[in-house]
N, C-alpha and C positions, 0 to 999 in steps of 0.2 A: 504494499498499501503506499502510496507517495504521500508526501507531507500535504500537496494540495487537495489529495482526495480527503484525508482525515481532517484537514481544515473545512472543508465543502460539508462534510459528515456532521462536524462539532456545530456548524452555523445551521444546517438542516434539522438537527435534534434540537436545539435550543429555539427555534423558530416553531417546529412542531409541537414542543412543550407548552409553549406559550399558547399557541392556536387550540391546542387539546382543554388545557385549562380554561380559555375564554369560553370555548362552546360547553363544558362542564358546568360553570357558573351559570351561564345563560339558561341550560336545560334546569338548573335547580330553581331558577326564577320562576319558570313555568309553573311550577307546583305551589307557588304562593298565593295566598288568597286573605282577604280582609276578614272574610267570614269565617268564625272559629269552627274548627271540625266538631262534630257531634260528640266524639268521644271525650272532648275537652270541654264542652257547654257546661256541664255541672262543675267543673274544676277551677276554670281560669274565667276572668272577667272578660267580656267582650271587648269592652273598650281598650283594656289594655292589650288583649290580643290585636286588635287594629294598628295600635299604636305600634306595637313591635314589629309587626308586618312594615310599616312604613318605615320604622327605623333601619329594618333590614335593606329595604330598597334605598334606600339614601347612602347607607354603607356600601352597597352592591354599585351603585351609579358612581361614588366617589372613588372606590377601588378600581373600576374599569379604567376610569380617564387618569387615576394617579399611577396605575400600571404602565401607562403608555410612555411617558418619559424615561422608566426605568427600562424597559424594554429597547428604546432606542438607544439610550445610552450604552446599554450592555452590548448591544448589536455592534454600535461603532466603537467599543472597546477591544470587541473581538476580530472586527473586520481591520482596523488599523493595527493591531498587534501591541497594544498599551500592555498587556500584561507581560509580554516577553519583554518591551522596554524597561517596565519597572524591574524585572527581575534583572536585566543586565546592567542598571542602574545600582542596584544594591550590592551585585557581583563585584563593582569597582570598589566597594568598603569592605567586604568580608566574602571569605570562601568558607566559612563555618555553616553548613547545610541546616541545622539549627537556626541561627539568627536570619540566614536568609529566609526561611520559612516565616519565623517570626516578624521580620520586617515587612515581608511581602503581604502575609495575610493582616497585619495590623494595619499597614497602610490602606488596604482594600476596605477592611471593616471600618475604619475611620472615615473614608469619604462615603461608605455606603451609608453609613449612620448619620453622617452631616447632609447627604441628600435627603434621607427619608425623614429627616426632622421635621420640615416644614409641613409635610404631608401629615404627619402624626399631630403635629399642632394644630392643624386645619380638622382633624377628624376629630381630637378632643374637644377644642374651644368652638367649634361652629356644629358640627354634626351631633355630636353628644348634647352638646347644651341646648340645642333646637329641641331635642326630646327630653329633655331635663333629666339626664343620665350624669353630667359632670358634676362632680364634686370637688373636681382639683384646681388648685390654684396655679396661675403662670409659673410663680417662684417654685412650686413644690414640682411643677413637670418639668422644668430643668434641672432641678435636683435629681429628679429621678432618673433623667436622661444620663447625668454624670454618674450616679450610682449603677447604672447597667453597663456603662461603659468599664468602670471600674471593675464589677463584678465578671463582665464578660473577659475581661484581662486576666483575672484571677483565676478563672477557670480554664480559659483556652490556652494560656501562656504554657502551663505544665502539661495539658493534653495534648496540644501540637507538638510540643518539643518531645514527648514520649513517642506519638506517631514518627516522627522523623527518626528517632534514635532505633526504634524497630525496623523501620525502612533501611537504614544505614547498615544495621547488622545483618538483616537478612535480605539484603538487596535482591538478588537474583531469585530467591523464592518467596519474597514478600506476598506475591499475589495470592498465594496458598494461604 
């Protein structure tokens, strides 16, 4: 298999997975109804049920549109080889495979979090407030984001280091 064939395969899988996810999301929405199912009529409040369905539709619509920029950015990153460029950049500073993996995934995670923060903010302070679900302050939102980054680093740094160590030790038979 040539490098170009593998590249086209990766792009094709990425696009197919995105399209399949969108189709499944859409098919799921076809089953939504503001009318409460008969099985839940005695258990669940009709108004609350209708409100929850409207909330789900709002989340779905926002999720649909907010996923488009993410898809396009990832497609551009893949097409223009920015992951390779990032790897080459860090290889200028270290040859340690563990540090390379930590730098690479740390950078990708940081920019991914930075990119998704405005969407999360909108979801919390616009959509959830519209349906009276939001109890969070803006200060708490950003503190939680920082805590999430810290806890992610605390968990992922040792875990990723372990995976890279295992890969280095078992190099040829790692796939087993």
